[in-house]
C-alpha positions in Angstrom: -0.1 2.1 3.4 1.0 4.3 0.1 2.3 7.9 0.0 -1.4 8.4 -2.1 -3.5 6.6 0.6 -5.3 9.9 3.0 -4.6 10.3 6.1 -8.5 9.7 7.0 -8.6 5.8 6.1 -4.8 5.3 7.7 -7.1 6.5 10.9 -10.0 5.9 10.0 -8.4 1.7 10.0 -6.6 2.2 13.3 -9.7 3.4 15.1 -11.1 0.1 13.6 -7.9 -2.5 15.7 -6.0 -2.4 11.9 -2.1 -2.1 12.1 -1.2 0.4 9.6 2.0 1.7 9.0 2.3 4.3 6.3 5.2 4.5 4.6 5.8 8.5 5.7 5.7 6.6 9.0 8.7 4.8 7.5 10.6 6.9 5.8 10.3 5.3 2.9 7.7 7.9 1.1 9.7 8.6 -1.8 10.6 4.9 -2.6 9.7 3.8 -6.0 6.9 1.1 -6.7 9.3 -0.9 -6.7 11.3 -0.4 -4.1 8.5 0.2 -1.7 6.7 -3.2 -2.7 9.9 -4.4 -1.6 10.0 -2.9 1.7 6.5 -3.8 2.4 7.5 -7.6 1.2 10.5 -7.5 3.8 8.4 -5.9 6.4 6.0 -8.9 6.0 3.2 -6.1 5.5 1.1 -6.2 2.5 0.6 -2.5 0.7 -2.6 -0.8 0.5 -2.8 1.9 -2.5 -4.6 3.9 -4.6 -2.1 4.3 -7.3 -2.8 2.4 -10.9 1.3 2.1 -11.6 1.3 -0.3 -8.1 -1.2 -2.7 -9.2 1.5 -3.0 -12.3 3.8 -3.8 -10.4 2.2 -6.7 -8.5 0.8 -8.2 -12.1 4.6 -8.0 -13.6 5.7 -10.2 -10.4 2.3 -12.4 -11.0 3.5 -12.9 -14.4 8.1 -13.4 -13.4 7.0 -15.5 -10.2 8.3 -13.6 -8.0 7.1 -13.3 -4.6 5.6 -10.4 -3.0 2.8 -10.4 0.1 0.6 -7.9 -0.9 -1.6 -5.3 -2.4 -4.5 -3.8 -1.7 -5.9 -1.1 -4.6 -9.0 0.9 -3.5 -9.7 3.2 -6.7 -9.5 6.9 -6.4 -12.8 7.8 -7.1 -14.8 4.7 -5.6 -14.0 4.5 -1.4 -15.0 6.7 0.8 -14.1 7.2 4.0 -16.5 7.4 7.7 -14.6 7.4 10.8 
């Protein structure tokens, strides 16, 4: 989870048995988008974000043929949380 994802989303996913690691818990909350995506890839994790810039970074990597584990994107206004 990047820093733009509310903690309530993390809790809701964990209650459903999803293994979630936040950037804050990992100590990577201050990394720039490219470095954060590299960190997620190093850990073998898909990065969940609500940040449009990370989508652009992912698209750029795809265009260049650079591998990364993946991005899950949820628009800030289109996704609600239910616990």
